[in-house]
DRENDO-1510 file (C-alpha; in Angstrom, 1 decimal, always signed):
<recs>
REC; n; res; u; v; w
REC; 1; UNK; +0.0; +0.1; -0.1 .
REC; 2; UNK; +1.7; +3.4; -0.9 .
REC; 3; UNK; +2.4; +5.6; +2.0 .
REC; 4; UNK; +3.9; +8.5; +0.3 .
REC; 5; UNK; +1.9; +11.7; +1.0 .
REC; 6; UNK; +2.5; +14.4; -1.7 .
REC; 7; UNK; +4.1; +17.6; +0.1 .
REC; 8; UNK; +1.7; +20.2; +1.4 .
REC; 9; UNK; +2.0; +23.8; +2.8 .
REC; 10; UNK; -1.4; +25.1; +3.8 .
REC; 11; UNK; +0.1; +28.3; +4.6 .
REC; 12; UNK; +1.8; +28.9; +1.0 .
REC; 13; UNK; +0.0; +31.5; -1.0 .
REC; 14; UNK; -1.8; +29.8; -3.8 .
REC; 15; UNK; -0.8; +32.2; -6.6 .
REC; 16; UNK; +3.0; +31.5; -5.3 .
REC; 17; UNK; +2.4; +27.7; -5.4 .
REC; 18; UNK; +1.3; +27.8; -8.7 .
REC; 19; UNK; +4.3; +30.2; -10.0 .
REC; 20; UNK; +7.3; +28.2; -7.8 .
REC; 21; UNK; +7.7; +25.4; -10.2 .
REC; 22; UNK; +8.4; +28.1; -12.8 .
REC; 23; UNK; +11.2; +30.0; -10.6 .
REC; 24; UNK; +13.7; +27.1; -9.6 .
REC; 25; UNK; +16.9; +29.5; -11.0 .
REC; 26; UNK; +16.2; +31.9; -8.5 .
REC; 27; UNK; +19.4; +32.3; -6.5 .
REC; 28; UNK; +21.2; +29.7; -8.8 .
REC; 29; UNK; +21.9; +32.1; -11.6 .
REC; 30; UNK; +22.4; +36.0; -12.0 .
REC; 31; UNK; +18.9; +37.7; -12.4 .
REC; 32; UNK; +18.9; +40.4; -15.2 .
REC; 33; UNK; +17.3; +43.4; -14.4 .
REC; 34; UNK; +18.9; +45.9; -16.8 .
REC; 35; UNK; +21.1; +45.2; -20.0 .
REC; 36; UNK; +24.4; +44.6; -18.4 .
REC; 37; UNK; +26.8; +47.7; -18.7 .
REC; 38; UNK; +29.5; +44.9; -20.1 .
REC; 39; UNK; +28.3; +42.0; -22.0 .
REC; 40; UNK; +29.0; +38.7; -20.6 .
REC; 41; UNK; +31.1; +35.9; -21.8 .
REC; 42; UNK; +29.9; +33.6; -24.4 .
REC; 43; UNK; +31.1; +30.7; -22.9 .
REC; 44; UNK; +29.4; +31.4; -19.7 .
REC; 45; UNK; +26.3; +32.2; -21.6 .
REC; 46; UNK; +26.4; +28.9; -23.2 .
REC; 47; UNK; +27.1; +26.7; -19.7 .
REC; 48; UNK; +23.9; +28.8; -18.0 .
REC; 49; UNK; +21.8; +28.0; -21.0 .
REC; 50; UNK; +23.0; +24.4; -21.1 .
REC; 51; UNK; +22.2; +23.5; -17.7 .
REC; 52; UNK; +19.0; +24.7; -17.8 .
REC; 53; UNK; +18.1; +22.7; -21.1 .
REC; 54; UNK; +19.7; +19.5; -19.5 .
REC; 55; UNK; +17.9; +20.0; -16.4 .
REC; 56; UNK; +14.5; +20.3; -18.2 .
REC; 57; UNK; +15.0; +17.9; -20.9 .
REC; 58; UNK; +15.3; +15.4; -18.0 .
REC; 59; UNK; +11.9; +16.0; -16.8 .
REC; 60; UNK; +10.2; +14.7; -20.1 .
REC; 61; UNK; +12.7; +12.4; -21.8 .
REC; 62; UNK; +11.7; +9.6; -19.3 .
REC; 63; UNK; +8.3; +9.5; -21.2 .
REC; 64; UNK; +6.2; +10.6; -18.0 .
REC; 65; UNK; +4.9; +13.8; -19.2 .
REC; 66; UNK; +1.5; +13.7; -21.2 .
REC; 67; UNK; +1.8; +15.6; -24.7 .
REC; 68; UNK; +3.9; +19.0; -24.6 .
REC; 69; UNK; +6.9; +17.7; -26.4 .
REC; 70; UNK; +5.8; +16.7; -29.7 .
REC; 71; UNK; +9.0; +15.7; -31.7 .
REC; 72; UNK; +10.5; +13.1; -33.9 .
REC; 73; UNK; +13.7; +12.5; -31.9 .
REC; 74; UNK; +16.9; +14.2; -31.0 .
REC; 75; UNK; +18.5; +13.5; -34.4 .
REC; 76; UNK; +15.1; +15.1; -36.1 .
REC; 77; UNK; +15.4; +18.3; -33.8 .
REC; 78; UNK; +19.0; +18.7; -34.5 .
REC; 79; UNK; +18.4; +18.6; -38.4 .
REC; 80; UNK; +15.3; +20.9; -37.9 .
REC; 81; UNK; +17.4; +23.4; -35.9 .
REC; 82; UNK; +20.2; +23.3; -38.5 .
REC; 83; UNK; +17.4; +24.2; -41.3 .
REC; 84; UNK; +16.5; +26.7; -38.9 .
REC; 85; UNK; +19.7; +28.6; -38.6 .
REC; 86; UNK; +20.2; +29.1; -42.4 .
REC; 87; UNK; +17.0; +31.4; -42.3 .
REC; 88; UNK; +17.1; +32.4; -38.3 .
REC; 89; UNK; +17.6; +36.3; -39.5 .
REC; 90; UNK; +14.7; +35.9; -41.9 .
REC; 91; UNK; +11.6; +38.0; -41.8 .
REC; 92; UNK; +8.8; +36.1; -43.9 .
REC; 93; UNK; +7.3; +39.1; -44.9 .
REC; 94; UNK; +10.2; +40.1; -47.1 .
REC; 95; UNK; +9.3; +37.4; -49.5 .
REC; 96; UNK; +10.9; +40.0; -52.3 .
REC; 97; UNK; +14.1; +39.5; -51.1 .
REC; 98; UNK; +13.8; +36.1; -49.8 .
REC; 99; UNK; +11.5; +34.2; -52.1 .
REC; 100; UNK; +12.2; +31.1; -50.6 .
REC; 101; UNK; +9.8; +32.0; -48.0 .
REC; 102; UNK; +7.2; +31.8; -50.7 .
REC; 103; UNK; +8.3; +28.6; -51.8 .
REC; 104; UNK; +8.4; +27.0; -48.3 .
REC; 105; UNK; +4.6; +28.4; -47.3 .
REC; 106; UNK; +3.1; +27.5; -50.4 .
REC; 107; UNK; +4.2; +24.1; -50.2 .
REC; 108; UNK; +3.6; +23.5; -46.6 .
REC; 109; UNK; +0.0; +24.4; -47.3 .
REC; 110; UNK; -0.2; +22.5; -50.5 .
REC; 111; UNK; +1.1; +19.3; -48.6 .
REC; 112; UNK; -1.3; +20.0; -45.7 .
REC; 113; UNK; -4.1; +20.3; -47.8 .
REC; 114; UNK; -3.3; +17.4; -50.0 .
REC; 115; UNK; -3.1; +15.4; -46.5 .
REC; 116; UNK; -6.6; +16.5; -45.3 .
REC; 117; UNK; -7.9; +15.4; -48.6 .
REC; 118; UNK; -8.6; +18.8; -50.5 .
REC; 119; UNK; -8.6; +17.1; -53.5 .
REC; 120; UNK; -12.0; +15.8; -52.7 .
REC; 121; UNK; -13.3; +19.5; -52.9 .
REC; 122; UNK; -12.9; +19.7; -56.6 .
REC; 123; UNK; -15.5; +16.8; -56.9 .
REC; 124; UNK; -17.8; +18.8; -54.6 .
REC; 125; UNK; -17.6; +22.1; -56.5 .
REC; 126; UNK; -15.0; +22.5; -59.5 .
REC; 127; UNK; -14.4; +26.0; -58.7 .
REC; 128; UNK; -13.3; +25.6; -54.9 .
REC; 129; UNK; -9.7; +24.8; -53.8 .
REC; 130; UNK; -8.3; +24.4; -50.6 .
REC; 131; UNK; -5.9; +27.1; -49.6 .
REC; 132; UNK; -4.6; +28.8; -46.5 .
REC; 133; UNK; -1.8; +30.2; -44.4 .
REC; 134; UNK; +1.0; +29.3; -42.1 .
REC; 135; UNK; +0.5; +31.1; -39.0 .
REC; 136; UNK; +2.3; +30.9; -35.2 .
REC; 137; UNK; +0.3; +28.2; -33.7 .
REC; 138; UNK; -3.2; +27.0; -33.3 .
REC; 139; UNK; -4.7; +29.6; -31.4 .
REC; 140; UNK; -3.6; +32.0; -34.4 .
REC; 141; UNK; -5.0; +29.5; -37.0 .
REC; 142; UNK; -8.5; +29.4; -35.0 .
REC; 143; UNK; -8.5; +33.2; -34.3 .
REC; 144; UNK; -8.0; +33.9; -38.1 .
REC; 145; UNK; -10.7; +31.7; -39.2 .
REC; 146; UNK; -12.9; +33.3; -36.8 .
REC; 147; UNK; -12.3; +36.7; -38.1 .
REC; 148; UNK; -12.6; +35.5; -41.8 .
REC; 149; UNK; -16.2; +34.1; -40.9 .
REC; 150; UNK; -17.3; +37.3; -39.1 .
REC; 151; UNK; -15.8; +39.6; -42.1 .
REC; 152; UNK; -17.5; +37.3; -44.7 .
REC; 153; UNK; -20.7; +37.3; -43.0 .
REC; 154; UNK; -20.7; +41.3; -42.5 .
REC; 155; UNK; -20.1; +41.7; -46.2 .
REC; 156; UNK; -22.2; +39.1; -47.5 .
REC; 157; UNK; -25.0; +38.8; -45.2 .
REC; 158; UNK; -25.1; +42.1; -43.5 .
REC; 159; UNK; -24.7; +40.4; -40.2 .
REC; 160; UNK; -22.9; +42.6; -37.5 .
REC; 161; UNK; -23.6; +40.7; -34.3 .
REC; 162; UNK; -22.1; +37.4; -35.2 .
REC; 163; UNK; -22.6; +34.3; -33.3 .
REC; 164; UNK; -20.2; +30.8; -33.5 .
REC; 165; UNK; -21.8; +27.8; -32.0 .
REC; 166; UNK; -19.2; +25.3; -30.4 .
REC; 167; UNK; -19.1; +22.5; -28.0 .
REC; 168; UNK; -18.1; +23.0; -24.6 .
REC; 169; UNK; -15.0; +20.8; -24.9 .
REC; 170; UNK; -13.7; +23.0; -27.9 .
REC; 171; UNK; -10.3; +24.8; -27.4 .
REC; 172; UNK; -10.7; +28.1; -25.4 .
REC; 173; UNK; -8.7; +29.6; -28.4 .
REC; 174; UNK; -12.1; +30.2; -29.8 .
REC; 175; UNK; -13.6; +32.3; -26.8 .
REC; 176; UNK; -10.1; +34.3; -26.9 .
REC; 177; UNK; -11.0; +34.7; -30.7 .
REC; 178; UNK; -14.6; +35.6; -29.8 .
REC; 179; UNK; -13.2; +38.2; -27.3 .
REC; 180; UNK; -10.7; +39.5; -29.7 .
REC; 181; UNK; -13.0; +40.1; -32.8 .
REC; 182; UNK; -16.3; +40.7; -30.9 .
REC; 183; UNK; -17.9; +37.3; -31.7 .
REC; 184; UNK; -20.5; +35.8; -29.5 .
REC; 185; UNK; -19.7; +32.2; -28.6 .
REC; 186; UNK; -22.4; +30.0; -28.0 .
REC; 187; UNK; -21.5; +26.7; -26.1 .
REC; 188; UNK; -23.2; +23.7; -26.3 .
REC; 189; UNK; -23.0; +21.2; -23.2 .
REC; 190; UNK; -21.3; +17.9; -23.7 .
REC; 191; UNK; -22.0; +14.9; -21.3 .
REC; 192; UNK; -21.7; +11.3; -20.7 .
REC; 193; UNK; -21.1; +8.8; -22.3 .
REC; 194; UNK; -18.2; +10.4; -24.2 .
REC; 195; UNK; -18.4; +14.1; -24.0 .
REC; 196; UNK; -19.0; +14.7; -27.7 .
REC; 197; UNK; -21.7; +17.4; -28.9 .
REC; 198; UNK; -25.0; +16.5; -29.8 .
REC; 199; UNK; -25.7; +17.9; -33.5 .
REC; 200; UNK; -29.6; +18.3; -32.8 .
REC; 201; UNK; -28.7; +20.7; -29.7 .
REC; 202; UNK; -26.3; +22.5; -32.1 .
REC; 203; UNK; -29.0; +23.0; -34.9 .
REC; 204; UNK; -31.3; +24.1; -32.2 .
REC; 205; UNK; -29.2; +27.1; -31.4 .
REC; 206; UNK; -29.0; +28.5; -35.0 .
REC; 207; UNK; -30.3; +31.9; -35.7 .
REC; 208; UNK; -30.0; +34.8; -38.0 .
REC; 209; UNK; -26.6; +35.5; -36.6 .
REC; 210; UNK; -24.7; +32.3; -36.5 .
REC; 211; UNK; -21.9; +32.5; -38.9 .
REC; 212; UNK; -20.3; +29.1; -38.4 .
REC; 213; UNK; -20.3; +25.9; -36.4 .
REC; 214; UNK; -17.1; +24.4; -34.7 .
REC; 215; UNK; -16.2; +20.7; -34.2 .
REC; 216; UNK; -13.2; +19.2; -33.2 .
REC; 217; UNK; -10.8; +16.5; -34.5 .
REC; 218; UNK; -10.1; +15.7; -31.7 .
REC; 219; UNK; -10.8; +17.8; -29.0 .
REC; 220; UNK; -7.9; +18.5; -26.2 .
REC; 221; UNK; -9.9; +17.0; -23.5 .
REC; 222; UNK; -10.7; +13.7; -24.6 .
REC; 223; UNK; -9.1; +13.4; -27.9 .
REC; 224; UNK; -12.3; +12.5; -29.5 .
REC; 225; UNK; -13.6; +13.4; -33.1 .
REC; 226; UNK; -16.9; +15.4; -32.9 .
REC; 227; UNK; -19.9; +14.1; -34.9 .
REC; 228; UNK; -18.5; +16.0; -37.9 .
REC; 229; UNK; -20.6; +14.4; -40.7 .
REC; 230; UNK; -23.9; +15.4; -38.8 .
REC; 231; UNK; -22.3; +19.1; -38.3 .
REC; 232; UNK; -21.5; +19.3; -42.0 .
REC; 233; UNK; -24.9; +18.4; -43.0 .
REC; 234; UNK; -26.2; +21.2; -40.6 .
REC; 235; UNK; -23.8; +23.6; -42.0 .
REC; 236; UNK; -24.8; +22.8; -45.7 .
REC; 237; UNK; -28.6; +23.0; -44.6 .
REC; 238; UNK; -28.4; +26.5; -43.1 .
REC; 239; UNK; -25.6; +28.0; -45.4 .
REC; 240; UNK; -23.2; +28.6; -42.5 .
REC; 241; UNK; -19.5; +27.6; -42.1 .
REC; 242; UNK; -18.0; +24.8; -40.2 .
REC; 243; UNK; -14.6; +25.0; -39.0 .
REC; 244; UNK; -12.9; +21.8; -37.7 .
REC; 245; UNK; -10.1; +22.4; -35.2 .
REC; 246; UNK; -7.7; +19.8; -36.2 .
REC; 247; UNK; -4.9; +21.4; -34.2 .
REC; 248; UNK; -4.3; +18.4; -32.2 .
REC; 249; UNK; -5.5; +15.6; -34.7 .
REC; 250; UNK; -4.7; +17.1; -37.8 .
REC; 251; UNK; -1.1; +15.8; -38.6 .
REC; 252; UNK; -1.8; +12.3; -36.9 .
REC; 253; UNK; -5.5; +11.3; -37.7 .
REC; 254; UNK; -4.8; +10.9; -41.5 .
REC; 255; UNK; -1.9; +8.3; -40.8 .
REC; 256; UNK; -3.9; +6.5; -37.8 .
REC; 257; UNK; -6.6; +6.2; -40.7 .
REC; 258; UNK; -3.8; +4.8; -43.0 .
REC; 259; UNK; -2.8; +2.3; -40.6 .
REC; 260; UNK; -6.3; +0.7; -40.4 .
REC; 261; UNK; -7.9; +2.4; -37.4 .
REC; 262; UNK; -11.4; +3.2; -37.4 .
REC; 263; UNK; -11.5; +7.2; -37.8 .
REC; 264; UNK; -14.6; +9.3; -38.7 .
REC; 265; UNK; -14.6; +11.3; -41.6 .
REC; 266; UNK; -13.0; +14.9; -40.4 .
REC; 267; UNK; -11.4; +16.7; -43.1 .
REC; 268; UNK; -12.2; +18.2; -46.5 .
REC; 269; UNK; -14.4; +14.9; -47.6 .
REC; 270; UNK; -16.9; +16.8; -45.5 .
REC; 271; UNK; -19.0; +18.9; -48.0 .
REC; 272; UNK; -20.0; +21.4; -45.5 .
REC; 273; UNK; -16.6; +21.9; -44.1 .
REC; 274; UNK; -15.2; +25.3; -44.8 .
REC; 275; UNK; -12.0; +25.7; -42.6 .
REC; 276; UNK; -9.9; +23.6; -40.6 .
REC; 277; UNK; -6.7; +24.3; -38.4 .
REC; 278; UNK; -4.0; +21.8; -38.0 .
REC; 279; UNK; -0.8; +22.4; -36.1 .
REC; 280; UNK; +2.6; +21.5; -37.9 .
REC; 281; UNK; +4.2; +22.2; -34.7 .
REC; 282; UNK; +2.4; +19.1; -32.7 .
REC; 283; UNK; +2.7; +15.6; -34.6 .
REC; 284; UNK; +3.8; +17.6; -37.9 .
REC; 285; UNK; +7.0; +17.2; -35.8 .
REC; 286; UNK; +8.1; +20.8; -36.5 .
REC; 287; UNK; +9.8; +23.3; -34.5 .
REC; 288; UNK; +7.3; +25.0; -32.0 .
REC; 289; UNK; +5.7; +28.2; -33.2 .
REC; 290; UNK; +4.1; +27.1; -36.7 .
REC; 291; UNK; +0.5; +25.8; -37.8 .
REC; 292; UNK; -1.8; +25.9; -40.7 .
REC; 293; UNK; -5.3; +27.2; -41.2 .
REC; 294; UNK; -7.0; +26.1; -44.4 .
REC; 295; UNK; -10.1; +27.4; -46.4 .
REC; 296; UNK; -12.1; +25.9; -48.9 .
REC; 297; UNK; -11.6; +28.3; -51.3 .
REC; 298; UNK; -9.9; +31.7; -51.8 .
REC; 299; UNK; -12.8; +33.9; -51.3 .
REC; 300; UNK; -12.9; +32.6; -47.7 .
REC; 301; UNK; -9.0; +33.2; -47.6 .
REC; 302; UNK; -9.3; +36.7; -48.3 .
REC; 303; UNK; -11.4; +37.7; -45.5 .
REC; 304; UNK; -8.4; +36.9; -43.4 .
REC; 305; UNK; -5.9; +39.1; -44.6 .
REC; 306; UNK; -5.2; +42.7; -43.5 .
REC; 307; UNK; -4.1; +45.5; -45.6 .
REC; 308; UNK; -3.7; +49.5; -45.2 .
REC; 309; UNK; -2.7; +51.1; -48.5 .
REC; 310; UNK; -2.9; +54.8; -47.1 .
REC; 311; UNK; +0.0; +55.0; -44.8 .
REC; 312; UNK; +2.9; +57.4; -44.8 .
REC; 313; UNK; +5.4; +54.3; -44.5 .
REC; 314; UNK; +4.1; +52.8; -47.5 .
REC; 315; UNK; +1.5; +50.0; -48.2 .
REC; 316; UNK; +1.0; +47.6; -45.7 .
REC; 317; UNK; -0.4; +44.3; -45.5 .
REC; 318; UNK; +0.1; +41.1; -43.8 .
REC; 319; UNK; -1.8; +37.7; -44.5 .
REC; 320; UNK; -1.9; +36.8; -40.8 .
REC; 321; UNK; -2.3; +38.4; -37.4 .
REC; 322; UNK; +1.5; +38.5; -37.2 .
REC; 323; UNK; +3.6; +41.0; -38.7 .
REC; 324; UNK; +7.2; +40.1; -38.7 .
REC; 325; UNK; +7.6; +36.2; -38.6 .
REC; 326; UNK; +10.6; +33.9; -38.3 .
REC; 327; UNK; +11.8; +32.6; -41.9 .
REC; 328; UNK; +13.8; +30.0; -39.7 .
REC; 329; UNK; +10.6; +28.4; -38.2 .
REC; 330; UNK; +9.1; +28.2; -41.8 .
REC; 331; UNK; +11.9; +26.6; -43.2 .
REC; 332; UNK; +12.3; +24.1; -40.5 .
REC; 333; UNK; +8.5; +23.3; -41.0 .
REC; 334; UNK; +8.9; +22.5; -44.8 .
REC; 335; UNK; +12.2; +20.3; -43.9 .
REC; 336; UNK; +10.1; +18.4; -41.5 .
REC; 337; UNK; +7.6; +17.5; -43.9 .
REC; 338; UNK; +9.6; +16.8; -46.9 .
REC; 339; UNK; +12.0; +14.9; -44.5 .
REC; 340; UNK; +9.7; +12.6; -42.8 .
REC; 341; UNK; +7.5; +12.0; -45.9 .
REC; 342; UNK; +4.3; +9.7; -45.6 .
REC; 343; UNK; +6.8; +6.8; -44.7 .
REC; 344; UNK; +8.1; +8.6; -41.6 .
REC; 345; UNK; +4.5; +9.9; -40.4 .
REC; 346; UNK; +3.2; +6.4; -40.8 .
REC; 347; UNK; +6.1; +4.9; -38.9 .
REC; 348; UNK; +5.8; +7.5; -36.2 .
REC; 349; UNK; +2.0; +7.1; -35.9 .
REC; 350; UNK; +2.4; +3.3; -35.8 .
REC; 351; UNK; +4.8; +3.5; -32.8 .
REC; 352; UNK; +2.5; +6.2; -31.0 .
REC; 353; UNK; -0.5; +3.9; -31.4 .
REC; 354; UNK; +1.2; +1.1; -30.2 .
REC; 355; UNK; +1.9; +2.4; -26.7 .
REC; 356; UNK; -1.4; +4.1; -26.8 .
REC; 357; UNK; -3.3; +1.0; -27.2 .
REC; 358; UNK; -1.3; -0.8; -24.5 .
REC; 359; UNK; -2.3; +2.3; -22.4 .
REC; 360; UNK; -5.9; +2.1; -23.1 .
REC; 361; UNK; -5.9; -1.9; -22.5 .
REC; 362; UNK; -4.4; -1.3; -19.0 .
REC; 363; UNK; -6.6; +1.5; -18.1 .
REC; 364; UNK; -9.5; -0.9; -19.2 .
REC; 365; UNK; -8.2; -3.4; -16.7 .
REC; 366; UNK; -8.5; -1.2; -13.7 .
REC; 367; UNK; -12.2; -1.4; -12.5 .
REC; 368; UNK; -12.3; +1.7; -10.8 .
REC; 369; UNK; -11.4; +3.7; -13.9 .
REC; 370; UNK; -13.6; +4.3; -16.9 .
REC; 371; UNK; -12.3; +5.5; -20.2 .
REC; 372; UNK; -14.0; +8.3; -21.8 .
REC; 373; UNK; -15.1; +7.5; -25.5 .
REC; 374; UNK; -13.2; +5.6; -27.9 .
REC; 375; UNK; -9.6; +7.2; -27.9 .
REC; 376; UNK; -6.9; +6.8; -30.4 .
REC; 377; UNK; -3.6; +8.7; -29.3 .
REC; 378; UNK; -5.3; +10.3; -26.2 .
REC; 379; UNK; -6.3; +8.1; -23.5 .
REC; 380; UNK; -8.7; +9.9; -21.2 .
REC; 381; UNK; -10.5; +8.6; -18.0 .
REC; 382; UNK; -12.7; +9.4; -15.0 .
REC; 383; UNK; -13.8; +7.3; -12.1 .
REC; 384; UNK; -16.9; +7.0; -9.9 .
REC; 385; UNK; -15.2; +5.1; -7.6 .
REC; 386; UNK; -12.5; +7.4; -6.3 .
REC; 387; UNK; -11.0; +10.9; -6.6 .
REC; 388; UNK; -9.0; +11.2; -9.7 .
REC; 389; UNK; -7.4; +14.2; -8.5 .
REC; 390; UNK; -6.1; +12.2; -5.4 .
REC; 391; UNK; -4.8; +9.8; -8.1 .
REC; 392; UNK; -3.2; +12.5; -9.8 .
REC; 393; UNK; -1.5; +13.5; -6.7 .
REC; 394; UNK; +0.1; +10.2; -6.4 .
REC; 395; UNK; +1.2; +10.0; -9.9 .
REC; 396; UNK; +3.3; +13.2; -9.5 .
REC; 397; UNK; +5.0; +11.7; -6.7 .
REC; 398; UNK; +6.3; +9.2; -9.3 .
REC; 399; UNK; +7.1; +11.8; -11.9 .
REC; 400; UNK; +4.3; +11.5; -13.9 .
REC; 401; UNK; +2.6; +14.7; -15.7 .
REC; 402; UNK; -0.9; +14.0; -16.6 .
REC; 403; UNK; -3.2; +16.5; -18.0 .
REC; 404; UNK; -5.9; +17.7; -15.6 .
REC; 405; UNK; -9.7; +17.7; -16.8 .
REC; 406; UNK; -12.4; +19.4; -14.9 .
REC; 407; UNK; -16.2; +19.2; -15.0 .
REC; 408; UNK; -16.2; +16.6; -14.7 .
REC; 409; UNK; -12.8; +15.7; -13.0 .
REC; 410; UNK; -10.8; +13.2; -15.1 .
REC; 411; UNK; -7.4; +12.8; -16.6 .
REC; 412; UNK; -5.9; +12.2; -20.0 .
REC; 413; UNK; -2.3; +10.9; -21.4 .
REC; 414; UNK; -1.4; +12.0; -24.5 .
REC; 415; UNK; +1.0; +9.7; -26.2 .
REC; 416; UNK; +3.8; +11.5; -28.3 .
REC; 417; UNK; +7.1; +10.3; -29.7 .
REC; 418; UNK; +9.1; +10.6; -26.4 .
REC; 419; UNK; +7.0; +7.8; -25.0 .
REC; 420; UNK; +8.1; +5.4; -27.9 .
REC; 421; UNK; +11.7; +5.8; -26.9 .
REC; 422; UNK; +11.2; +4.4; -23.4 .
REC; 423; UNK; +11.2; +0.6; -22.9 .
REC; 424; UNK; +7.8; -0.7; -21.2 .
REC; 425; UNK; +6.4; +2.8; -20.7 .
REC; 426; UNK; +3.2; +2.0; -21.0 .
REC; 427; UNK; +3.6; -1.0; -18.1 .
REC; 428; UNK; +5.5; +1.4; -16.0 .
REC; 429; UNK; +2.1; +4.0; -16.4 .
REC; 430; UNK; -0.5; +1.3; -15.5 .
REC; 431; UNK; +1.4; -0.1; -12.7 .
REC; 432; UNK; +1.7; +3.3; -10.8 .
REC; 433; UNK; -1.8; +4.2; -12.0 .
REC; 434; UNK; -3.0; +0.8; -10.2 .
REC; 435; UNK; -1.1; +2.1; -7.2 .
REC; 436; UNK; -2.5; +5.7; -7.5 .
REC; 437; UNK; -6.1; +4.1; -7.3 .
REC; 438; UNK; -5.4; +2.3; -4.1 .
REC; 439; UNK; -3.8; +5.5; -2.6 .
REC; 440; UNK; -6.7; +7.5; -3.7 .
REC; 441; UNK; -9.2; +4.9; -1.8 .
REC; 442; UNK; -7.0; +5.6; +1.3 .
REC; 443; UNK; -7.7; +9.5; +1.1 .
REC; 444; UNK; -11.5; +9.2; +0.4 .
REC; 445; UNK; -13.1; +12.1; +2.0 .
REC; 446; UNK; -10.3; +14.4; +2.0 .
REC; 447; UNK; -9.5; +17.0; -0.4 .
REC; 448; UNK; -6.7; +16.4; -2.9 .
REC; 449; UNK; -3.9; +19.0; -3.7 .
REC; 450; UNK; -4.9; +19.1; -7.3 .
REC; 451; UNK; -8.3; +20.3; -6.2 .
REC; 452; UNK; -6.9; +23.3; -4.7 .
REC; 453; UNK; -7.3; +24.9; -8.0 .
REC; 454; UNK; -9.3; +22.8; -10.2 .
REC; 455; UNK; -12.0; +22.4; -7.5 .
REC; 456; UNK; -12.7; +26.2; -7.6 .
REC; 457; UNK; -14.0; +26.2; -11.3 .
REC; 458; UNK; -17.6; +24.5; -10.5 .
REC; 459; UNK; -19.2; +27.9; -9.7 .
REC; 460; UNK; -19.6; +31.2; -11.3 .
REC; 461; UNK; -18.2; +32.7; -8.2 .
REC; 462; UNK; -15.0; +29.8; -8.5 .
REC; 463; UNK; -14.3; +30.9; -11.9 .
REC; 464; UNK; -14.0; +34.5; -10.8 .
REC; 465; UNK; -11.7; +33.4; -7.9 .
REC; 466; UNK; -9.5; +31.1; -10.3 .
REC; 467; UNK; -9.4; +34.0; -12.8 .
REC; 468; UNK; -7.9; +36.5; -10.2 .
REC; 469; UNK; -5.5; +33.7; -9.1 .
REC; 470; UNK; -4.2; +32.7; -12.6 .
REC; 471; UNK; -3.8; +36.7; -13.3 .
REC; 472; UNK; -1.8; +37.0; -10.0 .
REC; 473; UNK; +0.3; +34.1; -10.9 .
REC; 474; UNK; +1.1; +35.6; -14.5 .
REC; 475; UNK; +2.1; +38.9; -12.6 .
REC; 476; UNK; +4.4; +36.8; -10.4 .
REC; 477; UNK; +6.0; +34.7; -13.2 .
REC; 478; UNK; +7.0; +38.3; -14.9 .
REC; 479; UNK; +8.5; +39.4; -11.8 .
REC; 480; UNK; +12.3; +39.0; -12.0 .
</recs>
């Protein structure tokens, strides 16, 4: 019976306890509160950075961290870093001086569109052709699509109070986009058995201001694919858009499907799908800081662009929210796609699914835990018998980092390539998870450490408290 109790300090300010893990270097290295009067020695700087890097890498290279680090191995990362170095000084906006940027980004978009069955669009409407842009990440891809829907609806339908309908489990980036662009986000609750959205509930919320629906492939909490075929039919019926958020699954689900797994249709084979986001910096195994947003046709994409011709500094235009962007990231993303090829992506997906299948089977063998839905590369579970937050407390003492879900409490483990490099990682996880369940039984009726933050989010009052705590935590994080 496990007897290790996670460390707790009830007197510690909650904001500080949230921030503490991000401030381990205080007192170990000099703090820079102003630009040094005299520059430091290069070797000293490199030694300090190397120490930080090695310590931080050791936390995830053991395969015990869910998601977070998406890469195809140290050799692949070194290759991408080298390609980055050739263009580290380049701004992608300066395509007249560096036409390589146009080559790389147009080909990244074309390859992604092909992978996501963009060719199917031609059979639906010969005038449509899937196109898109490269962005800085999934949040920007989502935001750009939402801006395009807002502006298109205003221009073509006269809608001035746009609404977008999305499942509760869809990514908060949609709420962020709604706040930025003045779009009302209408949430549809999700519930048992698998927390996927009910299409009938979606259709019931459509009104004269609805500009688009949202579905996920898969959603972040559970890794599940929403009933996209039904949402596609609804979008067509009401002549509104459908955005599929494939930021998480866009670069792995195509290969999982090719490996023979049962995967619902999630891409441009859906006739009602009008835009899709897919993160190259996740299962595309590119360096962090790139994503792709695709549109069914160029008419949609043009609503994303920004131009300001009447400026003393000259004509200004940008295709995305960002102005200057790193040419090194663009080059490395292109290099990742063409280096790995279909063969490399299939091999990676196969290795990931092998681990995921073992974890799924192991969790199914623990009576107190219930798997949510039919998982692929993300295995999520809840419990009616024990407090999963106590389970998480125990797993942390063993070095595991699960993703914590709430409303209702649950945990998930997202399998990436680092897990495929550790022998018997699935076996280790299941053995520790069984111990974690036993530990949770001994803590029945007590408050878990994990609950200190997540348990506050169950009420409107709690949400305000959590918001204040997180804002305070951000303030502390940005304090030297």
